[in-house]
C-alpha positions in Angstrom: -0.3 16.4 11.7 3.4 15.6 10.9 6.4 17.6 12.2 10.2 17.4 11.6 12.6 17.4 14.5 14.8 20.1 13.0 17.7 19.6 15.6 18.1 15.8 14.8 17.3 16.2 11.0 20.2 18.7 10.5 22.5 16.4 12.3 21.9 13.2 10.5 20.6 14.0 7.0 23.2 13.8 4.3 23.2 13.0 0.6 23.9 9.4 1.6 21.2 9.4 4.3 18.2 10.8 2.5 15.0 9.1 3.5 12.9 11.2 1.1 13.5 8.7 -1.7 13.1 4.9 -2.0 13.5 2.3 -4.8 10.6 0.2 -6.0 10.8 -2.8 -8.5 8.7 -2.1 -11.6 8.0 -4.5 -14.4 9.8 -7.8 -15.1 8.2 -11.2 -15.1 6.6 -13.0 -12.3 9.0 -15.9 -12.3 12.1 -13.6 -12.4 10.5 -11.7 -9.5 10.1 -14.8 -7.5 13.7 -15.8 -8.3 14.9 -12.4 -7.1 16.2 -11.5 -10.6 14.2 -8.3 -10.8 15.1 -6.5 -14.1 14.2 -2.9 -13.4 13.6 -0.6 -10.5 12.6 3.0 -10.1 13.5 5.7 -7.6 10.4 7.3 -6.2 9.8 10.1 -3.8 8.3 9.1 -0.4 6.3 12.2 -0.3 3.7 12.4 -3.2 3.3 16.2 -3.0 6.8 17.3 -2.1 5.7 18.6 1.3 8.7 16.8 2.9 11.5 19.3 2.5 14.6 18.0 4.2 16.9 20.7 2.9 14.9 23.0 5.2 14.2 20.4 7.8 10.5 21.0 7.5 7.2 19.7 6.3 4.9 22.0 4.3 1.5 21.4 6.2 -0.3 23.1 3.3 0.7 20.4 0.9 1.1 17.4 3.2 -1.6 14.9 2.6 -0.8 12.9 5.8 0.1 9.6 4.0 2.4 8.9 7.1 5.1 7.2 4.9 7.9 9.5 6.1 7.2 8.3 9.7 8.3 4.8 8.7 11.2 5.7 6.3 12.8 8.3 8.4 15.4 7.6 11.0 14.0 7.3 14.5 12.5 10.6 15.9 13.1 12.7 12.9 9.5 12.8 11.7 6.9 13.0 14.6 3.1 12.4 14.3 0.7 14.4 16.5 -2.1 11.8 16.5 -5.0 14.0 17.7 -4.5 16.3 14.7 -4.1 13.5 12.1 -6.7 13.6 9.3 -7.7 10.6 7.2 -10.1 12.9 5.3 -7.1 14.8 3.9 -5.4 11.6 2.8 -8.6 10.1 1.4 -9.4 13.1 -0.7 -5.9 13.0 -2.3 -6.3 9.3 -3.1 -9.7 9.8 -4.6 -8.1 12.2 -7.0 -4.9 10.1 -7.3 -5.9 6.4 -7.0 -2.6 5.1 -8.5 -0.8 6.5 -5.5 -2.5 3.9 -3.3 -0.6 1.2 -5.0 2.8 3.0 -4.4 1.6 3.8 -0.8 1.2 0.1 0.0 4.4 -0.9 -1.8 6.4 1.6 0.3 4.7 0.6 3.4 5.4 -3.1 3.0 9.1 -2.6 1.9 9.6 -0.2 4.8 8.0 -2.2 7.5 8.3 -5.9 6.7 11.9 -6.9 6.5 11.5 -10.0 4.3 8.9 -8.5 2.0 9.6 -8.5 -1.8 7.3 -5.8 -3.5 6.9 -5.2 -7.2 4.6 -3.0 -9.3 3.3 -3.9 -12.8 4.9 -7.3 -12.7 4.0 -9.4 -15.8 2.7 -12.9 -15.8 1.6 -15.1 -18.7 2.5 -14.6 -22.3 1.3 -13.5 -25.7 -2.4 -12.4 -25.7 -2.8 -13.8 -22.2 -0.2 -11.5 -20.6 -1.4 -9.6 -17.7 0.2 -7.1 -15.3 -0.1 -7.4 -11.7 -0.9 -4.0 -10.2 1.0 -4.8 -7.0 2.7 -8.1 -6.0 4.1 -8.8 -2.6 6.0 -11.9 -1.6 6.5 -12.7 2.1 7.9 -16.0 3.4 7.5 -17.5 -0.2 3.7 -16.5 -0.1 2.6 -14.2 -3.0 -0.2 -11.8 -2.7 -1.9 -9.9 -5.5 -3.2 -6.5 -4.7 -5.5 -4.2 -6.7 -7.2 -0.9 -5.8 -10.9 -0.3 -6.4 -11.9 3.4 -7.0 -15.4 2.9 -5.7 -17.7 0.1 -4.4 -19.0 -0.6 -7.9 -15.5 -1.5 -9.0 -14.8 -4.1 -6.3 -16.1 -7.1 -8.0 -14.4 -6.0 -11.3 -11.1 -5.8 -9.4 -11.7 -9.2 -7.8 -12.4 -10.8 -11.1 -9.2 -9.2 -12.6 -7.2 -10.7 -9.8 -8.8 -14.1 -10.5 -7.6 -14.1 -14.0 -4.1 -13.1 -12.9 -4.1 -15.9 -10.2 -4.8 -18.4 -13.0 -1.9 -17.2 -15.0 0.3 -17.5 -11.9 -0.9 -21.1 -11.4 -0.1 -21.8 -15.1 3.4 -20.4 -14.7 4.2 -22.9 -12.0 3.7 -20.6 -9.1 1.7 -21.4 -5.9 -1.9 -20.1 -5.6 -1.6 -16.4 -4.4 -3.7 -14.5 -2.0 -5.8 -11.7 -3.3 -6.5 -8.3 -1.7 -8.7 -5.5 -3.0 -8.3 -2.0 -1.4 -11.5 0.0 -1.6 -11.3 3.8 -1.8 -14.5 5.1 -0.3 -16.3 8.4 -0.9 -15.5 11.2 1.6 -19.3 11.3 2.5 -20.6 7.8 3.4 -24.3 7.5 2.9 -26.9 5.2 4.7 -26.3 2.4 2.3 -22.5 2.1 3.2 -23.0 -0.7 5.8 -25.4 -2.6 3.3 -22.8 -2.4 0.6 -20.1 -3.9 2.7 -22.5 -6.6 3.9 -23.2 -7.4 0.2 -19.5 -7.8 -0.4 -19.2 -10.4 2.5 -20.7 -13.0 0.0 -18.6 -11.7 -2.9 -15.4 -12.2 -0.9 -16.2 -15.8 -0.4 -17.3 -16.4 -4.0 -14.1 -14.9 -5.4 -11.9 -15.9 -2.5 -10.3 -12.5 -1.8 -10.0 -10.0 1.1 -11.5 -6.6 1.0 -9.9 -3.8 3.0 -10.9 -0.2 3.0 -8.4 2.6 2.7 -9.6 4.1 5.9 -9.1 0.9 7.9 -5.6 0.5 6.6 -4.7 4.1 7.3 -5.9 3.8 10.9 -4.0 0.6 11.3 -0.8 2.4 10.1 -1.5 5.4 12.4 -1.9 3.0 15.4 1.4 1.4 14.5 3.1 4.8 14.8 1.7 5.5 18.2 2.3 2.0 19.5 5.6 1.5 17.9 4.5 -1.9 16.9 4.2 -3.2 13.3 2.4 -6.6 12.7 1.1 -7.2 9.1 0.6 -10.9 9.8 -1.9 -10.5 12.7 -3.5 -7.4 11.2 -4.1 -8.8 7.7 -2.2 -11.7 6.2 -2.9 -14.4 8.7 -6.2 -12.9 9.8 -9.2 -15.1 9.0 -11.4 -12.1 8.3 -12.4 -11.3 4.7 -13.6 -7.7 5.1 -11.6 -5.1 7.0 -13.3 -1.8 7.6 -13.8 0.8 10.3 
C-alpha cells in the first residue's frame, strides 16, 4: 500500500516541483539517440490511473495499482510504501489488461533510478522496408539494451526473434551489438506447468542470446529497493550472468 505524507507534500510541492509527471524520449533514429540528439520527447504521467492526487496530498487506494513509480520519482519521504500490504497481484492484473504500460514502467524506472541511463521508446533503426522500431531502448555506459514485453509465455520466442531482427539492424547501422531483454507478463494464476515452461526457455535464451525476466521478479526487486534504500541495476540484471530471472 502507498501513502502520501501530507505534511511534507504540502510544504514542498509547487508547480515547478511536481513529481507526478516526467519526460520520455519517443521516436527518432537509433544513431541520433546514441549521439544524444533526440528529436522528440513526450510528457507522461507517473501514475497510470491518476491515483496520485498531489493537489489533495493523497493517493486514491481504490485506483492505485501499486506500480511503485511514485516512490522513486517523489522527493524523499513524500510517498511511503507499507511493504506488508503491497500487492503484486493488483499490479499484474493491470499490466495484463494494459501491457503497453510495462514498457513505460521500465523506462520511467530506469530514468529515475539510474543516473547515466538514456531511455527511449519506439526508436527507429534501419531504413526503407527494413525499418524497425525498438519498443524500449536503454543506453548505460555506452552499452545498448533492447527491451520487449511478452504478453504470455507463448509470445516469448516471438519477442526474442523480433529483438534479433532489430539487433541485426543496429549492427548494420554501425552500433555495437546490443543486449536483449524480454519481460514476461504471466497469468495471475500459475498452473502446474509454470516451472516446466520456464525450464523450456532456458534453452531458448541461449539459442537466441537474450535474458528473460518475469514481471513479478522485477516488481519484487523494485519493492526491495524501496525497503533497503539501495538501487543496483548492474548486479541485479545487467552484469548478472543468469539468463532467466523469476521468483
